[in-house]
Structures are given as structure tokens and as C-alpha cells.
MARDREN-339693 format. One record per atom (N, C-alpha, C, O, CB): residue in three letters; z, x, y. Coordinates in steps of 0.02 Angstrom, whole numbers, plus 50000, padded with zeros to 5 digits. Each point is the difference from the previous one (the first is absolute). Glycine has a CB too. Example, Ala and Ser with C-alpha at 12.3 -4.5 7.8 and 13.67 -1.06 7.14 Angstrom:
! MARDREN-339693
ala503905066049716
ala500004995550059
ala500005004550060
ala500335005249999
ala500294985349942
ser499025007750112
ser500035004250059
ser500374996150055
ser500085002550055
ser498845003449913
! end
This chain:
! MARDREN-339693
met489424998549077
met499355003149988
met499655001250066
met499954995450042
met499974998949846
thr499845011850123
thr499665001750062
thr499264997849997
thr499744998749946
thr501055010950071
ile498904990150041
ile499294998250003
ile499585005349963
ile499514998449967
ile500674995650143
gln500035012449897
gln499645005449968
gln500014999349924
gln499495000949966
gln500795006650130
leu500314990849877
leu500064999149927
leu499614994049977
leu499675000149948
leu501465005250055
phe498894989350036
phe499634994049984
phe499255001649996
phe499664998149953
phe501224994750103
gly498875010849995
gly499305001850001
gly499805004649942
gly499464999449973
gly500574999450150
lys500425005749859
lys499865004649944
lys499954996249935
lys499565001549959
lys501035007650101
leu499844986049929
leu499974995949939
leu499354996249996
leu499704999449946
leu501544999650055
val498544998350056
val499374996350002
val499415004649985
val499564998349962
val500944993750122
arg499515014049945
arg499455004749989
arg499965002149926
arg499465000649972
arg500665003550146
leu500464997049851
leu500015001949930
leu499734994449956
leu499645001249952
leu501345006150070
leu499184986549996
leu499764994349962
leu499244999350008
leu499654998349952
leu501464996050062
met498645006950047
met499294999650012
met499625005249959
met499464998649973
met500774997250142
lys500045010349879
lys499695005149959
lys499984997949927
lys499525001449964
lys500885007450117
glu500144987949898
glu500034997649931
glu499464994849988
glu499675000249948
glu501575002150048
arg498684993050051
arg499504994849992
arg499295002949999
arg499584997749962
arg501194994250095
met499105013049986
met499345002850005
met499825004749942
met499445002449997
met500684996750126
ala500355002149832
ala499855004049941
ala499504996449955
ala499655003149961
ala501495002050045
tyr498834988250001
tyr499524995949962
tyr499544996650050
tyr500054993950011
tyr500795004349894
arg498715005650124
arg499604997650056
arg499514994549978
arg499894995250037
arg500215016050016
ala499604989549889
ala499524995049978
ala500334993149993
ala499724995050021
ala499635014049919
asp501254991050030
asp500374993749993
asp500174997150068
asp499954993950011
asp500525010149880
phe499735000450156
phe500174997750067
phe499404997050035
phe500054994650031
phe500845014149976
ile498544994649990
ile499394997750033
ile499764993349971
ile499824995550037
ile499865016549987
leu500334987449910
leu499794993849968
leu500464994250019
leu499784994450012
leu499745012249893
ser501134994950097
ser500494994950019
ser499894997750072
ser500024994050014
ser500815010949905
ala499054999950126
ala499894998350070
ala499364995950007
ala499984995250039
ala500615015349997
phe498884991449928
phe499374996350003
phe500094992949975
phe499724995350029
phe499665015449954
ala501004988449964
ala500134993349973
ala500374995750051
ala499864994050007
ala500185010749877
gln500444998350153
gln500374996450051
gln499534997850056
gln500054994450026
gln500995012049946
ile498514998150048
ile499524998350054
ile499564994249978
ile499884995450040
ile500135016550000
ile499744988249899
ile499584994549974
ile500394993549999
ile499744994750018
ile499615013549913
ser501284992250048
ser500424994049996
ser500104996750068
ser499914994050007
ser500675011049895
tyr499594999150148
tyr500124997150066
tyr499364998250036
tyr499994995650043
tyr501055011149963
ala498414996749977
ala499354997950026
ala499854992949976
ala499724996050036
ala499875016049966
gly500604986649935
gly499914993249974
gly500414995050039
gly499774994450012
gly500025010449876
asp500824997050132
asp500424995550039
asp499674998450068
asp500004994350022
asp501035010449921
tyr498705000550089
tyr499654998950063
tyr499414995349991
tyr499884995650042
tyr500475015849996
ile499284989549908
ile499414995849987
ile500214992849989
ile499674995450025
ile499725014449926
val501154989150012
val500244993249987
val500194996650065
val499824994250012
val500615009449874
ile499934999950157
ile500204997150065
ile499384998650042
ile499964994850032
ile501145011449963
trp498424998450005
trp499384999150038
trp499624993849976
trp499754996150040
trp500195016349979
leu500004986849915
leu499664994249972
leu500354993550020
leu499684994950013
leu499925012149891
phe501064993350097
phe500394994150019
phe499874998250073
phe499914994250017
phe500975008849899
ile499125002150128
ile499884998850071
ile499294997450012
ile499894996050045
ile500945013049983
glu498694993449932
glu499314997950008
glu499914992449991
glu499554997050028
glu500105014349931
gln500794985850001
gln499964992849988
gln500234995950060
gln499784994450009
gln500405007949870
phe500275000650161
phe500304996450056
phe499845003150068
phe500174997150052
phe500744999449870
his498775009350078
his499815003650061
his500605003150036
his499955005650027
his499094986649985
asn501535004449988
asn500615002950028
asn500604996349972
asn499944994549973
asn499455008950134
leu501194999749899
leu500624996949978
leu500484999850059
leu500205005250025
leu499644998849856
ala500334990050141
ala500464999250057
ala499755004050061
ala500405002650039
ala500564995749881
gly498385002250087
gly499725003550057
gly499915007549990
gly499785003550045
gly500734987950024
trp499665011149871
trp499935007149984
trp499345001049963
trp499884996749949
trp501385004850046
thr498325003050029
thr499375001649968
thr500095005249945
thr500555002849992
thr498854994450114
trp500075004349856
trp500055004849947
trp500215007050025
trp500465002849970
trp498674990849969
pro500575009250113
pro500245006650023
pro500735000050020
pro500365004949990
pro498494997550048
glu501384992049992
glu500714999650020
glu500464999749940
glu500535003049999
glu499124991250106
ile500145002049843
ile500414999649940
ile499985006649961
ile500495002049969
ile499294985650025
ala499645015950008
ala499965006649969
ala500475004850036
ala500325004249967
ala498484993750001
phe501255001650097
phe500475004050040
phe500724998449979
phe500405004549990
phe498784995850106
leu500974993349898
leu500674997749979
leu500185002749931
leu500545002849990
leu499314986850079
tyr499705009549883
tyr500135002049931
tyr500075007649994
tyr500415002549962
tyr498964987449998
ser500225013750079
ser500025007349996
ser500655002950026
ser500255004949973
ser498514995150040
ile501524997050038
ile500665002250025
ile500524999249945
ile500415004449989
ile499284992550130
gly500294997449847
gly500484998849947
gly499925004849942
gly500505002649974
gly499514985550058
leu499375013349948
leu499885004449944
leu500155007350017
leu500295003749960
leu498844988449999
phe500685010050102
phe500135006950022
phe500755001450003
phe500235005149975
phe498694994850091
ser501454995549964
ser500725001050005
ser500344999549932
ser500515003449988
ser499464991950128
tyr499765000649840
tyr500284999649932
tyr499925006649964
tyr500465002349966
tyr499284985550030
ala499685015450011
ala499875006349967
ala500515005350021
ala500245003949959
ala498544993250035
ile501385003150070
ile500485004950025
ile500704998549974
ile500345004349974
ile498954997450129
gly500924992049905
gly500674998149980
gly500115000249925
gly500525002349977
gly499534990650123
ala499465004649862
ala500084999649927
ala499975006949967
ala500275000949945
ala499234987750059
ser500175016250028
ser499955006749969
ser500695003149991
ser500095004349957
ser498784997150095
phe501614996549989
phe500685002649995
phe500494995049970
phe500615001249999
phe499145006050100
ser500004987149877
ser500494995049979
ser499804995949939
ser500444998449959
ser499895001150158
phe499044998549875
phe499834995149949
phe500135002649929
phe500404997049963
phe498754998450114
val500525010049904
val500085002649931
val500735001749986
val500264998649946
val498575005850057
gln501504998750046
gln500695002049991
gln500454994049988
gln500395000049952
gln499405009950122
met500154985049969
met500444994249994
met499834995749939
met500444996949970
met499705003150154
arg499234999949858
arg499804996249940
arg500285003149937
arg500194996549953
arg498774999950106
glu501075010349940
glu500255003549940
glu500765000649999
glu500305002049950
glu498645004350047
leu501384991850059
leu500735000650003
leu500344995549949
leu500525001949973
leu499385000950148
glu499824991449867
glu500294995449951
glu500065003449932
glu500524999549967
glu498994990850095
gly499955013149917
gly500025003449935
gly500515005649999
gly500335001149949
gly498484995950036
gln501255006750070
gln500485005550003
gln500724997449996
gln500445003149970
gln498745003650097
val500934987649965
val500674997049998
val500164997749929
val500565001149976
val499334995350145
lys499635000449847
lys500124997549932
lys500105005649950
lys500404999449953
lys498924990650074
gln500325015549983
gln500045005649953
gln500575004850016
gln500165004549960
gln498624994450023
gly501535000250076
gly500555004350019
gly499795006850026
gly500425004550004
gly500234989649913
thr498715006850100
thr499765006550025
thr500095000750076
thr499925005550026
thr499264994849879
phe500974994350129
phe500085000550073
phe500615004250019
phe500015003050054
phe499444985949958
glu501045011449944
glu500615003750015
glu499865007450014
glu500385003250036
glu500254988849892
thr498835010750044
thr499855007150011
thr499835001450073
thr500075005650024
thr499524995149858
ile500184994150154
ile499855000850071
ile500634999950041
ile500065003750049
ile498834990949934
leu501595001349998
leu500624999450038
leu500425006350000
leu500395001150046
leu499604986849927
ile499935016349977
ile500415006049997
ile499695005950036
ile500305005450004
ile500134990649887
lys498975003150137
lys499675005450037
lys500295000450070
lys500174994950030
lys498775003749902
pro501135007550095
pro500305000950067
pro499534998550057
pro499975003750049
pro500765004949900
val498894985950046
val499534998050052
val500054992550009
val500304996549959
val498925013150015
asn500494987950080
asn499984992850011
asn499614996849943
asn499415001549992
asn500655000050134
pro500244994149834
pro499664997349941
pro499384996050017
pro499515000149962
pro501594999549982
tyr498914996850112
tyr499424995950018
tyr499395004450016
tyr499464998949972
tyr501314992250072
phe499325013750000
phe499435004150020
phe499755004549943
phe499415001549996
phe501034998350121
tyr500025002449841
tyr499785003849941
tyr499604995549954
tyr499485002049973
tyr501535005450036
phe499224986549982
phe499674995249955
phe499304998350024
phe499535000149960
phe501594995350010
val498805003150095
val499344998050024
val499525005950005
val499404999249989
val501144991550075
ser499725015249951
ser499565005950005
ser499745002049932
ser499445002449993
ser501195001450107
arg499784995349848
arg499815001949933
arg499444995749973
arg499635002149955
arg501535001850026
gly498774990050045
gly499484995549974
gly499444998750049
gly499644995149993
gly501234999749940
phe499045009650116
phe499474999150050
phe499324999149965
phe499825003949956
phe500835003050127
asn498984987949937
asn499374998249966
asn499415001850044
asn499844996450048
asn500744994449890
leu499095014750046
leu499425002350038
leu499394995449991
leu499545000250041
leu500895011449947
ala499564984349960
ala499434995749985
ala499874994950055
ala499454997250004
ala500785004449875
tyr500264997150164
tyr499904995150053
tyr499515002450053
tyr499854996450047
tyr501314999549932
ile498605010350014
ile499495002550046
ile499374995649995
ile499634999450049
ile500835012349939
ala499434985249954
ala499434995649991
ala500064993850044
ala499524997850031
ala500345006349852
his500754993150120
his500124994250043
his499885001850073
his499704996150037
his501144999549881
ile499395010350101
ile499925002250070
ile499265000950016
ile499784998350055
ile501345007349941
ala498504997249956
ala499295001350012
ala499614993650013
ala499634999650048
ala500465010549879
ile500004984950030
ile499614993950009
ile500254995750058
ile499604997350038
ile500155002949840
ser500914999250129
ser500264995950055
ser499865003350067
ser499854996550049
ser501054999049876
gly499165011150078
gly499855003550063
gly499284999350019
gly499844999150059
gly501065008949916
ser498654992449976
ser499284999350014
ser499834993150026
ser499644999350049
ser500125009149862
val500514986550056
val499864993150022
val500334998650067
val499734996350041
val500185000049839
leu500685006550132
leu500344999150064
leu499575002750057
leu499924996750051
leu501205004149890
ile498615005250050
ile499575002950051
ile499364995950009
ile499784998850057
ile500675012649916
trp499264986349971
trp499404995750004
trp500144993750040
trp499614998050043
trp500005006549846
ala500964992350096
ala500184993750035
ala500095001250075
ala499794995950040
ala500764999949854
met499775009750124
met500115001550071
met499335001150036
met499924997950057
met501195007149914
ile498434998449995
ile499335001050030
ile499624993450005
ile499694998550051
ile500285013349903
lys500064984349992
lys499644993649997
lys500254995250054
lys499614996350029
lys500225005349848
leu500814998650136
leu500304995550050
leu499895002550071
leu500114996350048
leu500745000449868
gly498945009450091
gly499875002850067
gly500624999950044
gly499964998250059
gly498874998249931
leu501735005749982
leu500634999650035
leu500025004950059
leu499855005949993
leu500714990649900
gln499635000950164
gln500085004250060
gln500745001350010
gln500344996750040
gln498604998550013
trp501315009749911
trp500715001450000
trp500185005550050
trp499605004450016
trp500454992049865
thr500575003350142
thr500295005550038
thr500375004649950
thr500064998349941
thr500064994550165
trp500115012849919
trp500375004649955
trp500644996849975
trp500255001849947
trp499265007950113
leu500774985649979
leu500604996649978
leu499874995649938
leu500444999349957
leu499975000850162
asp498994997149878
asp499834995949942
asp499975004349936
asp500224997849947
asp499144994350128
tyr500365013849932
tyr499975004649942
tyr500705002249979
tyr500145000749941
tyr498725003150097
val501574997450011
val500695001849985
val500344994249963
val500375001149952
val499685006450151
tyr499824986549920
tyr500304994149969
tyr499774999449927
tyr500394998449956
tyr499664995750156
leu499305007149876
leu499744999649932
leu500345005149955
leu500184998349943
leu498724997750102
ile501195010149979
ile500335005149960
ile500724998149985
ile500245000749944
ile499025008050108
leu501094988750000
leu500694997849990
leu500034994149951
leu500474999549961
leu499815004550154
ala499234991649889
ala499984994249955
ala499895002249928
ala500314997249955
ala499254995750138
leu500015012149897
leu499885002549932
leu500645003249972
leu500164999149941
leu498625002850087
ile501565001950013
ile500635003249978
ile500534994649986
ile500355000249950
ile499385010250118
gly500324984849979
gly500484994649990
gly499864995949938
gly500454998249963
gly499705001350160
gly499204998949865
gly499824996349941
gly500165003849936
gly500224997049951
gly498884997550114
ala500785012049937
ala500175004249941
ala500754999949986
ala500204999649942
ala498815007850083
leu501394992850028
leu500725000049991
leu500264993249975
leu500474999749961
leu499615008950130
ile499604986049932
ile500204993449976
ile499884999549925
ile500434997849962
ile499304997150149
gln499675007249867
gln499844999449929
gln500425004849957
gln500224998249946
gln498624998450086
ala501265009549993
ala500445004649964
ala500714997449998
ala500355000749950
ala498935008950086
gly500944987250019
gly500674997350002
gly500104994349951
gly500514999749966
gly499545003650153
leu499474992149878
leu500064994449954
leu499985002449928
leu500374997449958
leu499094995150127
leu500115012349899
leu499985002749933
leu500655003749983
leu500234999749943
leu498525001450066
thr501535002350040
thr500645003449990
thr500564994949986
thr500425001249957
thr499205008150119
ala500384985249961
ala500514994849989
ala499944997049931
ala500504998749967
ala499494998850155
ile499395001549855
ile499904997449932
ile500255005149949
ile500324998149951
ile498684995250087
gly500845013049974
gly500245005249954
gly500765000249997
gly500295001049946
gly498705005650079
ala501344992450032
ala500735000150002
ala500304994549957
ala500565000749975
ala499395004050140
met499684989949875
met500254994549959
met500065002149927
met500344996649961
met499164995250118
ser500165013649901
ser500065002549931
ser500725002049985
ser500224999449942
ser498605004550062
phe501554998450046
phe500695002049989
phe500454994049990
phe500565000649974
phe499235009550096
ile499974984049950
ile500414993949996
ile499774995649942
ile500414998049958
ile499785002550166
trp499164998049874
trp499724995549949
trp499665003749943
trp499864997049948
trp500004994650141
val500005014749920
val499635004249952
val499264997949998
val499575003950017
val501484997749915
arg498814992450047
arg499314997749995
arg499754997550069
arg500284995450029
arg499915001549849
thr499285006350146
thr499744998250067
thr499244998850000
thr499704999350053
thr501235007449997
gly498774993249891
gly499274999149996
gly499764993850036
gly499485000150032
gly500545005949861
phe500364988650101
phe499794993750031
phe500025000550076
phe499614996550033
phe500824997449867
leu500015010350127
leu500035000850073
leu499385003750026
leu499764998550054
leu501495001649940
phe498505004749968
phe499395003450020
phe499414995149998
phe499575000150045
phe500885010849910
ser499544984949994
ser499474995049996
ser500034995350059
ser499484998250029
ser500545002549846
leu500584997250144
leu500094995650058
leu499775003550064
leu499684996950042
leu501284997549901
phe499215011950064
phe499805003850059
phe499245000050008
phe499744998750054
phe501275008549934
phe498634994249958
phe499275000350005
phe499694993050008
phe499474999450030
phe500565011049900
arg500294984550043
arg499754993350012
arg500064998250074
arg499544997150029
arg500794999549853
leu500245005150147
leu500094998650072
leu499545004350042
leu499754997750052
leu501444999249926
lys498695009250000
lys499565004550038
lys499284997550002
lys499635001650046
lys501125007849923
asp499064986749981
asp499324997249999
asp499884995550062
asp499444999550024
asp500575000949850
phe500524996550151
phe499934995550057
phe499755003850062
phe499634997350041
phe501284995449913
ile499305013650054
ile499825003550062
ile499305003149997
ile499815003850044
ile501404998549973
ser498424996049930
ser499305001949999
ser499594995650047
ser499425001550015
ser500715002549866
tyr500174990550141
tyr499664995150042
tyr500414998650063
tyr500605001450001
tyr498854993549897
pro500245002450153
pro500374998450062
pro500564994949986
pro499894995249963
pro499085007250105
leu501604998649961
leu500584995849988
leu499894992750019
leu500294995649968
leu500415014450050
pro498914988450034
pro499924992950020
pro499704995549948
pro500054993950006
pro499845010350107
ile499794998549835
ile499704995649950
ile500524997149953
ile499854995549961
ile499105011250046
phe501664995949996
phe500544997649957
phe500464995250038
phe499984999750062
phe499965010949871
gly500454985750031
gly500464995350030
gly500595003450034
gly500095006149995
gly499574985849920
ser500745004250119
ser500575002750039
ser500515003549955
ser500295005150020
ser499544985750063
phe500275006649857
phe500505003149955
phe499805007149983
phe500415004650002
phe499874984149951
val499085012350029
val499765006749982
val500035004650060
val500195005849994
val499064989349919
gln500575002450146
gln500025004050060
gln500725002450015
gln500105005850016
gln498914987850029
leu501475001949948
leu500705001950011
leu500255004849946
leu500365004750015
leu499834984250040
leu499615009849883
leu500215004349945
leu499765007250010
leu500395004749989
leu499584985449934
leu499405010750097
leu499725006750008
leu500185003250066
leu499845005950012
leu499234990549916
thr501274999950115
thr500225002850064
thr500755001350000
thr500235005350021
thr498844988850037
val501315001149918
val500735000450003
val500305001949933
val500455004249996
val499544987250094
gly499775005549856
gly500295001349934
gly499815006749972
gly500445004349989
gly499544983649990
val499395013250009
val499735006449976
val499495002250052
val499464997150004
val500725000049871
pro499975007950166
pro499595001550060
pro499325003249987
pro499825004950032
pro501254996350025
leu498554995949895
leu499365002849984
leu499484999050055
leu499545004050007
leu500724994049874
ala499824996850159
ala499524998750054
ala500015005550053
ala499515000850036
ala500644987049944
phe500405015950024
phe500045005550048
phe499605006149978
phe499905004750039
phe501244991249994
ile498645004149904
ile499615005749975
ile499325000250032
ile499785005250025
ile500834994149867
asn499054994950109
asn499325000050027
asn499814994150044
asn499595000850045
asn500135005549855
phe500564987850087
phe499774994250039
phe500185000650074
phe499564999450043
phe500564993749856
tyr500515008150116
tyr500205000350071
tyr499695005950036
tyr499784999250057
tyr501284995249912
pro498915011650001
pro499655005550034
pro499264998450012
pro499735001350053
pro501075006749895
ala498864989250000
ala499294998450007
ala499894994650052
ala499535000350040
ala500295003049841
ala500624991650120
ala499934994750049
ala500085002650071
ala499644997950046
ala500814994049870
phe500005012850093
phe500105003050066
phe499395004250021
phe499774999550056
phe501475000649923
leu498525004149975
leu499445004450017
leu499344996350008
leu499565002350036
leu501035006749902
leu499354985350028
leu499384996150005
leu500064994150047
leu499544995950004
leu500205007649880
ser500824996150151
ser500134994650049
ser499964993149967
ser499704995450027
ser499835011850064
lys500784992149851
lys500034993749965
lys500694996850010
lys500485003350020
lys498695000949895
glu500864989350071
glu500644996550006
glu500485002649947
glu499825000549941
glu499604989250105
ala501195012049974
ala500485003149955
ala500524995149973
ala500465002149965
ala499365008450097
leu500124983249954
leu500444994849973
leu500735001050019
leu500204998350055
leu499015000549851
leu501205004050049
leu500725000150009
leu500265005650044
leu500595000050019
leu499474994949870
ile499525009950128
ile500225005750041
ile499664999650069
ile499385000050003
ile500795007149893
pro500214992550158
pro499694999850067
pro499635006650016
pro500185005249973
pro500724986850064
gln498615007650006
gln499595005850016
gln500425005850028
gln499875005849985
gln499184986450037
trp501465006150018
trp500395005350031
trp500425004049950
trp500225005550014
trp499814987550089
ala500085004049838
ala500415003449949
ala499595004049950
ala500285003049954
ala500554987850059
met498515009349995
met499575003249950
met500125007649995
met499905002949947
met499264988250075
trp501045012050033
trp500115007249997
trp500625001849958
trp500105005849981
trp499354995350130
ala500964993949875
ala500595001249958
ala499854999249926
ala500415001849958
ala500304994250136
val498695001449890
val499824998849930
val500035006349957
val500284999649945
val499004991150094
pro500455015149982
pro500045006049957
pro500725002249985
pro500125003649952
pro498794999850095
ala501574994649996
ala500705002049989
ala500314996449940
ala500515002249975
ala499594999950147
val499584992549855
val500274996549942
val499995004549938
val500454999649958
val499154989450090
gly499895015349947
gly499945004449943
gly500595004749991
gly500315000049946
gly498484999350069
pro501385004850036
pro500575004549992
pro500654996349985
pro500415002549961
pro499035005250117
val500664986449953
val500624996249988
val500024997649928
val500515000649966
val499514995850154
cys499425000949856
cys499964997649931
cys500125005749950
cys500374999149951
cys498824992050085
tyr500515014649977
tyr500075005749954
tyr500725002650000
tyr500275001749947
tyr498525001350073
trp501514997550039
trp500695002650004
trp500484995449963
trp500445002449964
trp499295002950147
ile500194988149898
ile500444995349965
ile499915000649924
ile500495000049963
ile499454992150136
ser499445008449879
ser499865000649928
ser500275006649972
ser500275000149945
ser498714992950070
tyr500955012350024
tyr500275006549979
tyr500764999749992
tyr500265002549950
tyr498785003350108
arg501304991349990
arg500724999449996
arg500214995749941
arg500505001449966
arg499585000050159
phe499544993349862
phe500154995649943
phe499905003949934
phe500404999249954
phe499254990750113
trp499825014149930
trp499875004049940
trp500575005049988
trp500245000749944
trp498514998050073
met501455004850035
met500535004949994
met500664996749981
met500375002649958
met499065004550126
tyr500714987149946
tyr500624996349983
tyr499994998049926
tyr500505000849965
tyr499584995050155
ser499355001649858
ser499954997749930
ser500055005949952
ser500314999449947
ser498974991050090
ala500415015349981
ala500025005949957
ala500725002749995
ala500215002249947
ala498615000550084
asn501544997150024
asn500705002450000
asn500464995549959
asn500505002449972
asn499305002650141
lys500034988649883
lys500404995349961
lys499794999849927
lys500354997249958
lys499814996150145
tyr499275009749881
tyr499724999749933
tyr500455003749950
tyr500225005650012
tyr498624993750038
gln501284997449894
gln500435003049947
gln499654999849932
gln500335000649948
gln500704995950116
gly498325002749936
gly499634999749936
gly499804992949984
gly500314995250022
gly500325014749937
ala498844989450001
ala499734993449984
ala500504995649963
ala499974993950003
ala498905011249992
gly501604998249970
gly500494996149963
gly500664999550035
gly500484997249973
gly498975006449924
gly500584999150166
gly500635000150036
gly500114994050044
gly500524999550033
gly499425012549964
! end
């Protein structure tokens, strides 16, 4: 599948979604209200303690916004698609994708592109900018480049992990519990990693690299202690995203090629 064809499929899907604009706008507004509530809950929690592991409210808002912004980008091409893959495998409708003369993965993710994640981007982007102004950050252009790379890398990590979970549908069929586990683990990165024990820190760094989505980039940009990653290695953190995504993509393709039906 070429980039041009991929883009055309996405544009066609966007036109289809916008055919029902009122529904789209209401859905986006509901998402903004929902995540605004999450920000308020975290703010109320911080107000009780003034800071968490030395992180103030604007710093934690910065941390959380990186995670949410990158999730919106990565999940728009992966969450709905991979979540629905289980049903397609059980019903035997996934086979119709395998017989098409295009890359099955890119066709599959482009067909389910979710424009509604624009709401996540709107609120997380707004709070991210507010936090940067509130903190009075004196950044160089390299810091801004690092932030952009971190957002892209974080998006690829989350898309990669969701892709890997989706690939398990070809093996186990039922993967709902894995999505639940993913979001439970993702809740940890709403807060600075030092507030958790060593096991959680290692799990989110080595086992499931969720800490690379927002904690390590935020710690580097805000000059905070990064725990398990030395300062000199921080510029390599955004590279974790492409590696994670590529491995997950290869695993998905391998699993799809071995797939012989839910009863096979």
C-alpha cells in the first residue's frame, strides 16, 4: 500500500464521519468534558499535598498532557481498529481483508481512523501550552524539537502496544482483558514515576515501556531526576517509539500471516 492510497482511504473515512456533524461535535464535546474532569481530579489530589515527589501541579499537568496528546495521535490509528479485531476474527469477516491486494495492516488501520480524537488533542494541547507558560520555561529550539520528537515517540509506543494486543486476537481470539490491563497500567503514567515502588518503575521502563511516553521526556525537559535513565541517554528516549511500533507491526503481520480462522 502506498502513502498516497493510505491517505486517500483516511480522507474518505473522514468525509464519511463528517456526514453526521452534530453527532461528531457532541461526541467531541463529551470527550473534552470527560478529560477536563480527569485534570480536575488530579489537581484536587495535588492540592492536598502541594506536590508529588517534588512535582508541582503545572509540572504534572505538563506530564499528563504529553501522555494524553500522544495517546490521541497513536490511538486514532489503532485503538478502535484493534479492539474490534477480536469480533472480526470470531465472526470470520477478517478474511475479506487478507484477500485484498494491499498491505492488510495499513488497510485495516486506515479504514478505522478515528477523527473523534481531535477532542483529546484540543484539551491536552491547551493544557500543555498553559503549563509551559505557567512554568516560565526558558527553552532553546532543541528543547522544542525534543518535545515534538517525544510526542511522536509516545504516539508510536501507544499505537505499538495497542497493535501488539490486537495481534493477540489471531492467537487467543479474546483480547478484551489485555486492553483493560493496558489502560490500568497507563493510569500509572498520569503521575510522576518516583511516587511508585521499584517494581512499578522497572515494569513501566523495562517490561511495558509506558514511562517513555511522558515521564522520561518530561523529566528531561523539566530538569527532574529521571531515575533509571541517565541524563546522557535522554536524547535516545524518543527512539523507543519507532522501535516499539516496528516490533509490534512485524508481530501483527506475522500473526496475520499465520492466521487460519478462529476455529483453525
